[in-house]
N, C-alpha and C positions, 0 to 999 in steps of 0.2 A: 245671766250675769252673776258673778260671785259677790256675795254681800259680807262685809265686815271681816274679811280674811286678811291677815297681815302677811306680807311677803317681804323678807329681809334678804338683801344682797350683801355679801361680805366680799370686798375686793381690795386690791392693794392701794389704788390711788384713783382719784376722781376723773382725771383726764383719760385714763384707760377705760373706765366704765363708759364714759361718753362716747369714746371711739368704737368700743366693741359690744356694748350691751344696752345702751340707752333706748333703742327702739323697743326692746323687750319690756323694759320697765314702763314705758309710756303706754304700750298696749295692755299691760297688766292693770294699769290705772283705769283705762277704758273699760276693762272687764270687771271692775269693782274691787280690786285689791287695794289695800292700804300699803303703799310701797315705801320701805325703808332702805337706806344704804349706809353701811358702815365701811369707811374707807379713809385712806390718807387724803388730806385736803391740800390743794395748791391754791388756785384762785377761782375754783368752779362752784363753790358752795352756794352762793346766791343764785347762780344760774340754775342749778339743779333744784333748789327750793322753789324757784319761780315756776318750775314745771310740775309742782305738786309732790315732789319727793321729800321724804323726811330724812335728814342727814345726821349721822352719828360719827363725828370725827374720831378716827383711830389711827395713830401714827404707826404705819406698817413699813418698816425698812425693807426695801426690796433687794438690798445687796448685803447688808451687814449680818453677821452671825454672832455678835457679842452676846454672851449668855445673859447678862443683866437686861439688855434691851429686848432680847427675844422673850424672856420670861414676862417682862412688862407687857409686851405686845399680846402674848397669850392671854393674860388676865384682863386686858382691855377688851379683847374679843369676847372672852367669857362673860364679862360684865354686860356688854351690849346684848348678847344672846339671852342672858338671864332677865334683863330689864325689859326688852322688847316683847319677849314671849311670842314670837312669830309662829304662825301656823305652818309656814314653809320657809326654810332657809336655803339660799342658793350661794354656795361658796365658789369664788372665781379667783384664779391665779394660785400660785403654789403655797404661800404661807397661809392665806385664808383657808385653803383646802386642808392643810395639815393641822394648823392650830385650831381652826374652827371645827374641823371634824372631830378632833380629840375633845375639845370643850363641849361640843354638842352631845357627845356620847356620855360625858360626865353628867350633863344636865338632863339626860334621857330625852333629848329631842329626836323624834322619829323621822319627821318628814324633811329629808335633807337631799339637796341636789348639789352635785359636785361637777364643775366644769374643769376638765383636765385639758388645758390648751398648751401642751408641752410639759415635760416632766422636770425641766429645770437644767441649770448650768452643769450640775454634777453628772447628768446623763449624757453629756457630749464631751466629757474630758476623760482621758485615759490615765493609766498608772495604777500601781498597787494600792496607794493610799486612797485614791478615788474609788477603787473597787470596794474597799472596806466601807467607805462612806456611803456608797450606793446601796450596799446591803442594809445599812442602818436606815436609810431613807425609805427603802422598800418596806421595812418593818413599820415605820411611821405611817406610810400610806395604808398599809394593811389595817392598822388599828383605827386610823381616822375614817376610812371608808366603810368599814364593816357595818352591816346592818341590813335586815330584811327589807326595810323601807327605803334604803338608799337608792337614788337614781344617779347614774354617772354618765356624763356627756363627754365624749372624746371626739377629736377632730381627725384622727387618722387610725388606720388599722394597726400600726405598730404600737401605739399607746393602748389601744383596746386589748391587744395581746398581752401587754405588760400587766394591765389590770386583771385580766383573766388568770394570769400566772400567779397572782397574789392569793387567789382562792378566797376572795372576800365577798363575792356576789355571783349570782347566776348571770348568764349571758343576757337574759331578758331584761336585766336591770340596767344594761348599758345601751345608750343611744349614740350612734355615730352621726354627727352633723358636720359636714365639710365646711368648717370655717364659721365666721361670725356674721356672714351675710354682706351683701352689697346692694346699695340703692341703684337699681338699673336705670332709673330716671335721671339720676345725677351723673352716674358713670355711663355716658352714652357712647355708642360706637361712632367713630368718625374715620374716614379714609385718611391715609398718610398724606402729608402735604410738604414734606421736606425733600429738597433735592439732595442734600447731604444727610445721611442717616444720623439720628440722635439716639444714643444708647444711654439709658437711665438706670441708676440704682438708687432706690429710696428706702431708707430704713434707719433705725437708731444706729448710731455709730459704735457698734460693738464688734469685737474681734470675731465672735462666733456667728455674726451675720455674713462673714466673708469679705469684709471691707478691704483687707490687705490683699486678698486674692483678686478682687476686682481691680484694684490699683495696679497690681502686677500684670494682670491680663491686658489692661489698657496700655501699659508700657510695651508689652510684647507686640501688640497690634500696631502701635505707632512705629516701632522698629521695623515692622513689615510694610510700612508706608500705606496702611489701610486708611482710606478717606472716610472719616466719621468723626462725630463730636461726642464726647463722653461727659455725663453729668452725674454728680453724686449729691443727693439730698439727704439731710438728716442732722440731728444734734447728738452730742454726747449724752450719756445717761449716767450721771455721777453716782446714782444709787445701784448701779449694776457693776459687779466686779469685772465683767468683760469689757467695760467701756474703754474706748480709746482715750488717751491722755491728751492734755493740751499740747504737749510736745509732739505727739503723733499727728495731731491735726495741723500744727504749724508746718510740719514736714510735708504733709500731703498738699497743703496750700502752695508750696513752692514747686509742685509738679506741674509743669506747663501742659502736660498731656490731658489734663482733666479739669473741668470747671466744678468748683466746690460751692454748694449752697447749704443753707441751714434748713431748719424745719419749714415746711410749707403746709398751709391749711387749704391749699388749692391743688391737691395732688391729682384730681381728675383732669385738670387742664394740662398739668405736666405730662401725664401719660398720653393724652390725646395729641400733644405736641411732639411726642417722641415716636420712635420706630420700633425700638426693642427695649424690653424691661428685664433687668437682671437681678437675681437674688441668690448668691452663692453661699447660703447659710449652712451651718453644720447640723442643725436639727430644729424643727419647729412643731407647733401644734398643727396649724394650717395657716400659712402666711396670708394675712388680709391683703397685703400689697399685691400678691399674685392674682387673687380673684378680682381685685380692682382693675389691674392691668388687662385681664381677660375680658372684663366687662367693657373696657374701652376699645377692645379689638386689637390688642397688641400682642405679638408673639413674645413669649417669655423664655428665659434660660435660667434654670435653677439646678440645684444639686440632687443627686439620687440618694436622698436621706428621708427619714421619717418626716411626714408633714409636707415637705416640699414636693415630693413625687406625687402626693395625693392631690395636689392643687392643679396639676396639669395632666394632659394626655400626651405622653411622650411621642414625639414625631408628628403629632396632629395639632396640638395647640401650643407646643413649645418643645424645647430640648432639655434633656437631663445630662448633667456632666458629673464626673467623679468629684467628690468633696475634697476641698483643700488642694485642688489641682488647677493652677493658674493657666497652664498650657492648654489643658482641655477646655477651660472656660474661654480662652482666647480663640481657639479653633471654632467653637460653637458660635461665638459672636461674629467671627469672620464669615462663617457659612451663611448666617442670616443677613449680614450686611451685603454680601455679594449676590444674594438670591432674593430679590424683591418679591417675586411671585410667591415663593415659599412662605416668606414671613407674612405676607398679606393673607394668604390662605389660612395660615395658623391663627392669625388675628381673628378672622371671621369664624373659625371653629371655636376659638376661645370665647367669643361672644355667645355662641350657641351653648357652650358649656356653662357659662355664667347664668344664662337664662334658665337652663335646666336644673342646675344644682345650687347656685349661690345666691339666689334672690333673697333679700332681707325679709320679704313677706313669708317665704317658706320657713326660714330660720325661726322667726317669731312664732309662727303657727305651731311648730314642733315644741317650742318651749312652753307655750300656753297649754298644750295638750299634756305635757309632763306635769305641770302644776295642777291641772284639773284632775289628773289621775289619782291624786291623794283624796279627792272627795271630801268626806267629813271626818277624815282621820285626825 
């Protein structure tokens, strides 16, 4: 057991930490770490504190890039790093990685772990202006991540190659972990029970999650008289520049071809009650929703892009389609609707994949090994 070592997580917001990293923090406490979290606060502070975590509120805007607010965020992170004086700092999500990486270099903090779970909105957009901005962000990443003691966690091979191209670390400093893990006891396999197939998309309502492509694919399938029910779960994310607007949502709600729901805290039941899970995203780290669907034994359809293709075995646990191609998405959905045997076999193989690769226990174990690798540094 580790005694008297401080572990500080820096992450954008509390709910994301609970969804994606909480088991790691709790296991760290069990192993003797004093665990701190610096993050934006919604309504989860008391809950996190009740678990033994020490919270440092830091207002981290996830969408805005106003110079004044971003400078303020940088210095808030800098102040927490300086005050906590953690033995190990783990930066999660884009702004904490960039701002925290730069601040920790200024403070000469050596033991730093970076989780690269997708490289951000700018890496999925095109155009000359964005190419210039992308070069700038690569320079920021290079300065933030550089260091002989840096440990970098990526979720897919594409992001690993981007990091290697920055020439900031040796390959041995990078650990590939496929996703944030899933509780296989909660996300249980169940056989299909619907006579009419239910096709589900569950995600934040962002343009780059492929929401509009899913809506269009549903319309195409209804025009083909395909017998299925289509559900969309999720909320808008006002702090993300790719979020759908209220007007977008009102327009979608008028579409009689699809049933619209908000956020659900019972996603495991939604997947077990479905037949097919769809995520036509433009780019990801490794989508948690896809590994949760696999754990529930559901065939998935997603796009052939970084992160998404790493979450499935194409043709075995699900199908890959061209990004931003509603017709290809509709064809893939129709294929699985019409072939019950194929989608059931894919679901069974998905469960096997989840058991082999996506167990939360495995993910936690790897993280603890990374922390312990710092020894007495």
